[in-house]
N, C-alpha and C positions, 0 to 999 in steps of 0.2 A: 229380588235381583233385577227384575224387569225395569224398575224405576230408578235404580241407583247406578252411579258411574263406578263407585268403589265398593267392594265387599271384603269382609275380613272374617274368615272362619277360624276360630280358636276352638278346636274340638279334636276328636279322634278321627282318623281316616283308615280305610282298609283297601288294599289293592286286590283285585281279582285277576290273576294272570291268565286263567282260563277264558274269561270274558270281560275284557277290560271296560266295557260299558256298564258292568255292574260293580266297578269300583265306586266306593262311596265315602262321603263325609258322614259321620255318625252324629246325628243331632240329638237333642234332648228327647226323653220319653221314648227311646228306641227307634226313632225315625231315622231313615236313611235317605240321603240325597245322592242319587247315583249319577255317575257321569253320563249315562244314557238320558236321564231326566234333564240334566243341565244343558246338553247339546240340543235338546228339543225347544228350549226357551228362546223367546225373542228378546235379545238384549241390545237395544238400540243405543243405550248410553255406556255400554260396558267399556271401561278404561283400565282399571286395576283390580285383580283379585289377589288377595293376600291369604295364603293357606298356611296357617299355624297348626298343622295336624300331621300325625304320623302317616307315613307312606304315601305322601302326596307327590313325591318325585323319585320314588324308589326304582322304577323300571323293573325289568325281570332278568335275572341272571341267565335264563335259558334263551333269551332273545335280546342279547346286549346291544344290537344295533337297532332296535325298535324303541321308540320313545312313546309308549302308550302308557300314560299314567294320568292322575287327576290334574296335575299342573298343565300337561300338554293338552288335556281335554278342555281346560278353561280357554286356552288359545283358540281351540277349534270352535268353541262356543261364542267366540267374538271378543274376548278381553284382549286389549292391546298389549298389556303387560301383566305377567304373573310372577309372584314371589312365593316360592314354596320352601318351607322350613321343616326341620325335624325329619 
């Protein structure tokens, strides 16, 4: 992710409403790429993140005015644009 301007994740995602930094993209072989891990990266070329994963822009019904989810986290990480589907 640090080397590329565009990323596309076509995988499963899960939102952790209790600790949004633990919301994650579920990668192969049981690996999790958490929002906390993504935010720590240095992304000098970040332009577009395309998230084709479940629960990437779900939000939380208990906190409807807060936008803490994977898509918003990608913006915090430095991506200029984010598309979240599913």
